[in-house]
C-alpha positions in Angstrom: 31.9 13.0 3.8 33.3 10.1 5.8 34.4 7.1 3.8 31.9 4.9 5.5 29.1 7.3 4.6 30.2 7.1 1.0 29.9 3.3 1.1 26.5 3.6 2.7 25.3 6.0 0.0 26.5 3.6 -2.7 24.6 0.7 -1.0 21.5 2.9 -0.7 21.5 3.8 -4.3 21.9 0.2 -5.5 19.1 -1.0 -3.2 16.9 1.9 -4.3 17.3 1.1 -8.0 16.8 -2.6 -7.6 13.8 -2.4 -5.3 12.2 0.3 -7.3 12.1 -2.0 -10.4 10.7 -4.7 -8.2 8.0 -2.5 -6.6 6.5 -1.7 -10.0 6.8 -5.2 -11.5 5.9 -7.9 -9.1 2.6 -9.6 -8.6 1.1 -8.5 -5.3 -2.3 -10.2 -5.3 -4.1 -13.3 -6.6 -7.6 -12.2 -5.5 -10.4 -12.4 -8.1 -11.8 -9.2 -6.5 -8.8 -7.3 -7.9 -10.5 -7.1 -11.2 -12.7 -4.3 -9.9 -11.9 -0.6 -9.7 -8.2 0.1 -9.5 -7.5 -3.3 -8.2 -6.6 -4.3 -4.6 -5.4 -1.2 -2.7 -2.0 -1.9 -1.1 -1.7 -1.2 2.6 2.0 -0.5 3.2 3.5 0.9 6.4 7.2 1.8 7.0 9.5 1.1 9.9 7.5 -0.7 12.6 4.1 0.7 12.0 3.0 -2.4 10.1 3.3 -4.4 13.3 1.0 -1.9 15.1 -2.1 -2.4 13.0 -0.8 0.1 10.4 -1.4 2.8 13.0 0.7 5.9 12.8 -1.2 9.1 12.0 -0.4 10.4 15.5 2.9 8.7 16.0 6.3 10.4 16.0 9.8 8.8 16.0 13.4 9.7 15.5 14.2 6.1 14.5 12.6 5.9 11.1 10.3 7.4 8.4 6.5 7.6 8.9 4.6 7.3 5.6 1.2 7.4 7.3 1.4 11.2 8.1 3.8 13.5 6.3 3.9 15.9 9.2 5.4 13.2 11.5 8.7 13.3 9.7 9.4 16.8 11.2 10.5 14.8 14.3 13.4 13.2 12.5 16.9 13.9 13.8 18.2 17.0 12.1 21.8 15.6 11.9 20.9 12.3 10.4 20.2 10.6 7.1 17.5 7.9 7.0 17.1 5.0 4.6 14.1 2.6 4.9 13.4 -0.4 2.8 11.2 -3.5 3.2 10.2 -6.8 1.7 7.6 -9.4 2.6 6.4 -12.9 2.0 2.6 -13.1 1.7 0.1 -15.7 1.1 -3.6 -15.8 0.1 -6.1 -18.6 0.6 -9.2 -18.1 -1.5 -12.4 -20.0 -0.6 -15.6 -20.0 -2.6 -18.1 -22.8 -1.9 -16.2 -26.1 -2.4 -13.5 -24.4 -4.4 -10.2 -23.5 -2.7 -6.9 -22.1 -3.9 -3.7 -21.1 -2.2 -1.1 -18.6 -3.6 2.1 -17.0 -2.2 4.9 -14.7 -3.3 7.9 -12.7 -2.0 8.0 -9.0 -3.0 9.8 -5.8 -2.3 7.4 -3.5 -0.4 9.0 0.0 -0.6 12.1 2.1 -0.5 12.3 5.5 1.1 14.9 8.2 2.0 14.7 11.0 4.6 16.9 13.9 5.7 16.6 17.3 7.3 16.9 20.5 5.3 17.0 22.8 8.4 16.5 22.0 12.1 12.8 22.6 11.6 12.3 21.2 8.1 12.7 17.6 6.7 12.3 16.0 3.3 11.4 12.4 2.3 11.2 10.6 -1.0 10.3 7.0 -1.9 8.5 4.4 -4.0 5.6 2.3 -2.8 2.8 0.2 -4.4 -0.6 2.0 -4.8 -2.8 -0.8 -6.1 -2.5 -4.2 -7.8 -4.4 -6.5 -10.1 -3.6 -10.2 -10.4 -6.1 -13.1 -11.0 -7.0 -16.0 -13.2 -10.2 -17.9 -12.8 -13.2 -19.3 -14.7 -16.9 -18.8 -14.5 -19.7 -21.0 -16.0 -23.1 -19.4 -16.7 -26.2 -21.3 -17.7 -28.7 -19.7 -20.2 -31.9 -21.1 -21.6 -30.4 -22.7 -24.6 -26.6 -22.4 -24.1 -23.8 -22.4 -21.5 -21.1 -19.8 -21.4 -17.6 -20.6 -20.1 -15.5 -17.5 -19.4 -11.8 -17.3 -18.5 -11.0 -14.1 -16.7 -7.4 -12.8 -16.3 -6.0 -9.7 -14.8 -2.5 -8.2 -14.2 -0.7 -5.0 -13.4 0.3 -2.6 -10.7 0.0 1.1 -10.0 3.0 2.5 -8.2 3.4 5.8 -6.2 6.6 7.9 -6.4 6.5 10.7 -3.9 8.4 13.6 -2.4 7.4 14.9 1.0 8.2 18.0 3.0 7.5 18.6 6.7 8.0 21.6 9.0 7.8 22.1 12.7 6.0 25.3 13.8 7.1 26.1 17.3 7.7 23.2 19.7 4.3 21.5 19.4 2.8 21.8 15.9 4.1 20.0 12.7 2.7 20.2 9.2 3.6 18.2 6.1 2.6 17.6 2.5 3.4 15.0 -0.2 3.4 15.4 -4.0 2.8 12.0 -5.5 3.2 10.6 -9.0 1.1 7.6 -9.6 2.0 5.5 -12.7 1.6 2.0 -14.1 -0.8 -0.2 -16.1 -3.8 -2.4 -15.2 -5.1 -5.0 -17.7 -8.3 -7.1 -17.6 -9.2 -9.7 -20.1 -12.3 -12.0 -20.6 -12.5 -14.9 -23.1 -15.9 -16.6 -23.4 -17.1 -19.6 -25.3 -20.8 -20.5 -25.9 -22.0 -24.1 -26.3 -24.7 -23.4 -28.8 -24.6 -24.4 -32.5 -22.3 -21.6 -33.5 -19.7 -22.4 -30.8 -18.6 -18.8 -31.2 -15.8 -17.3 -29.1 -15.9 -13.7 -27.8 -13.3 -11.7 -26.0 -12.9 -8.4 -24.2 -9.6 -6.6 -23.2 -9.5 -3.5 -21.1 -6.2 -1.7 -20.5 -5.7 1.4 -18.3 -2.3 3.2 -18.1 -1.9 5.9 -15.5 0.6 8.7 -15.2 -0.7 11.4 -12.9 0.2 13.8 -10.1 -1.7 14.3 -6.8 -1.2 15.7 -3.3 -1.9 14.8 0.3 -1.4 16.8 3.5 -0.9 16.2 7.3 -0.6 17.8 10.7 0.3 16.8 14.2 -0.1 18.6 17.5 1.8 17.5 20.6 0.5 18.1 24.1 3.0 17.6 26.9 1.4 16.3 30.0 4.6 15.5 32.0 8.3 15.5 31.5 8.3 12.2 29.6 4.6 11.9 28.7 2.6 13.4 25.9 -0.6 13.2 23.8 -0.3 13.7 20.0 -3.3 14.5 17.8 -2.8 13.8 14.1 -4.8 14.5 10.9 -4.3 13.7 7.2 -6.3 14.9 4.2 -6.2 13.9 0.5 -8.6 15.9 -1.7 -10.5 14.2 -4.5 -8.3 14.4 -7.6 -8.5 13.4 -11.3 -6.2 11.0 -12.9 -4.5 11.2 -16.3 -3.4 8.5 -18.7 -4.6 6.3 -21.6 -7.2 3.6 -21.9 -8.2 1.0 -24.4 -11.3 -1.2 -24.9 -11.1 -4.0 -27.4 -13.9 -6.4 -28.0 -13.9 -9.1 -30.7 -15.0 -12.5 -31.8 -12.7 -15.1 -33.3 -11.7 -18.7 -33.8 -8.7 -19.4 -31.5 -8.0 -17.6 -28.2 -4.5 -16.1 -27.8 -2.4 -15.7 -24.6 -0.4 -13.1 -22.8 -3.3 -10.6 -23.0 -3.8 -11.2 -26.8 -7.5 -11.9 -27.2 -7.2 -14.1 -30.2 -4.4 -15.9 -32.1 -3.6 -14.0 -35.3 -3.6 -17.3 -37.2 -7.4 -17.4 -37.2 -10.2 -15.2 -38.3 -10.9 -12.2 -36.0 -14.0 -9.9 -36.2 -13.6 -6.7 -34.3 -16.7 -5.6 -32.4 -15.4 -2.5 -30.5 -12.0 -0.8 -30.5 -11.8 2.4 -28.5 -8.6 4.0 -27.4 -7.6 7.5 -26.2 -6.3 9.6 -23.4 -8.1 10.8 -20.3 -7.3 13.8 -18.1 -9.4 15.4 -15.4 -12.6 14.0 -14.1 -13.2 10.8 -16.1 -11.3 8.7 -13.6 -10.6 10.0 -10.0 -9.2 9.0 -6.7 -11.4 9.8 -3.7 -11.2 12.4 -0.9 -9.6 10.8 2.2 -9.6 12.0 5.8 -7.6 10.5 8.6 -7.6 11.2 12.3 -5.3 9.8 15.0 -4.6 10.0 18.7 -1.6 8.6 20.6 -0.4 8.5 24.2 3.4 8.3 24.6 5.9 7.7 27.4 9.3 8.6 26.0 11.4 5.6 25.0 8.9 3.3 26.9 5.4 3.1 25.5 3.3 4.2 22.6 -0.5 3.6 22.3 -2.4 4.8 19.2 -5.7 4.9 17.5 -6.4 5.8 13.8 -9.6 6.4 11.9 -9.8 6.9 8.1 -12.7 7.7 5.8 -12.5 7.5 2.0 -15.3 8.9 -0.2 -15.3 6.4 -3.1 -19.0 6.9 -3.8 -18.4 10.5 -4.8 -15.8 9.8 -7.6 -16.2 9.3 -11.3 -15.5 5.8 -12.5 -17.0 3.4 -15.1 -18.7 1.1 -12.6 -21.3 1.5 -9.8 -20.0 -1.0 -7.2 -17.8 1.5 -5.3 -18.5 2.1 -1.7 -17.2 4.6 0.9 -14.7 3.0 3.2 -14.0 3.4 6.9 -10.9 2.0 8.6 -10.2 1.7 12.4 -6.9 0.6 13.8 -5.1 0.4 17.1 -1.5 -0.2 17.8 1.0 -0.3 20.7 4.8 -0.4 21.2 6.5 -1.3 24.4 10.2 -1.0 25.3 11.2 -2.7 28.7 14.4 -0.6 29.1 15.7 1.4 26.2 19.1 2.1 27.8 19.8 -1.3 29.1 23.5 -1.9 28.4 23.9 -5.6 29.2 20.3 -6.9 28.4 19.5 -6.9 24.7 16.0 -8.3 25.3 15.1 -5.2 27.3 16.0 -2.9 24.4 13.8 -4.7 21.9 10.6 -2.9 20.8 7.6 -5.2 21.2 4.7 -4.3 19.0 1.1 -5.4 18.4 -2.1 -4.1 16.8 -5.3 -4.7 14.9 -7.5 -3.2 12.3 -10.9 -3.3 10.6 -11.9 -1.9 7.2 -14.8 -2.2 4.8 -13.2 -2.2 1.3 -14.3 0.1 -1.6 -15.7 -2.8 -3.6 -19.3 -4.0 -3.1 -20.7 -7.1 -4.9 -24.4 -7.7 -5.3 -25.1 -5.4 -2.4 -22.6 -7.1 -0.1 -19.8 -5.1 1.5 -16.3 -6.6 1.5 -15.0 -6.6 5.1 -11.2 -6.7 5.9 -9.9 -7.3 9.4 -6.8 -8.6 11.0 -4.2 -8.6 13.8 -0.5 -7.7 13.7 2.5 -8.1 15.9 6.3 -7.8 15.6 9.6 -6.7 17.0 12.0 -3.8 16.5 15.6 -5.1 16.8 18.1 -2.3 17.4 21.7 -2.6 16.3 24.3 -1.9 18.9 25.3 1.7 19.6 22.9 2.9 16.8 19.4 4.0 16.1 19.4 1.7 13.0 16.8 -1.1 13.4 15.7 -4.3 11.8 11.9 -4.5 12.0 10.0 -7.8 11.9 6.2 -8.0 11.6 3.5 -10.6 11.1 0.0 -9.9 9.8 -2.9 -12.2 9.6 -6.4 -11.2 8.3 -9.5 -12.1 6.4 -11.7 -10.6 3.7 -15.3 -11.7 3.5 -18.6 -10.5 2.0 -21.1 -9.3 4.5 -24.2 -11.2 3.2 -25.0 -14.8 2.6 -22.1 -15.4 0.2 -19.6 -18.1 1.3 -16.6 -16.3 -0.4 -13.7 -15.6 1.9 -10.0 -14.7 1.6 -7.5 -15.6 4.3 -4.2 -13.9 4.0 -1.0 -13.4 5.9 2.2 -11.4 5.6 5.7 -11.7 7.1 7.6 -8.4 6.6 11.2 -7.5 7.2 12.3 -4.0 6.9 15.6 -2.2 7.5 15.6 1.3 9.0 19.0 2.8 8.6 19.9 5.8 10.8 23.2 7.4 9.9 24.8 10.6 11.3 26.0 12.5 8.2 26.3 16.0 9.3 28.3 15.7 12.5 32.1 16.0 12.3 33.9 13.0 13.8 36.7 13.8 16.2 38.0 10.3 16.2 38.2 7.8 13.3 
């Protein structure tokens, strides 16, 4: 192996270890709605697909890894090694009536590797966030003879480690599959005080730890309509699957509240009401069946236009709450390259990207659906004499409830990711 490739491998391993620790540890949301279900589902796209409305089920590229359809990675260069990593700065503005709050954070988004096994088969591996919980707010409820003040806190992440394989059948059909390991912990705590004569304090702490394997599949079919023009049809499927892990429910009353997810301070009296703990495996908790369809029109090294549709059957899974709703997601995306082979005009080699999306989320509150829509745009900045690229993307969106509620969340994200393309298997004639 060339000495520069050895240095690249060392750098890749260091970045992989550091970013993997960050992916599973950082706070990724401040939304009160992340207390429901598995938290806020994380919408992460590799390479430049985040700037194209997170559209990519029917896109192919030799410049980076596609995490939106495992079959797409059969189009990777068979003589190359790929490394893809991203980080982002995000902010959330939460509005509920006259109450407003603003939060922001910088996080690692993902890390991924890709390489060819044979000229027709490729492999990928990586880490990415699956869902996140992170909130802290207070509610006040009036009863006939008393008032309840509740402080609600949540934290944690579920992270996805995956290994993907893709294979090209003939010149037009590609298939792929991922085996995924979902792991992490989600915690939710409620501490309530009542204003009646007893002034009693009550608390509830739920903890869910996940460590479970699941699978998803993909396919793409390319239709050549001219020498440099094509249509690609893509499809993805994830079957309904059970999760495994451990869960704990602790409810108690006491004198002095604790902190750091301790319901009560041990220095005061504590009366346990409920303490249930144990493991689950199979159908007690599930992730839903998911179907994705995509269509793209491509002019080689010039233009990409794509449309994706995804359906997730959340209403069909087993979970402890009844507010889950089926989701549908629509997205469109485009990439334009003025002149890919322009030698003396760098601006002509930049990849200009834009897109948009709409989705109804899997959480419904008091019969109101949670809508999520936004726009994206960005740039793909190629490095000289290389397929390595720095991708910049900006996303702005809003979540709101469909009924008369005045609750809204405005959010934005600036993402920088690095798509390394390295020739590892071609012998150099000159050094």
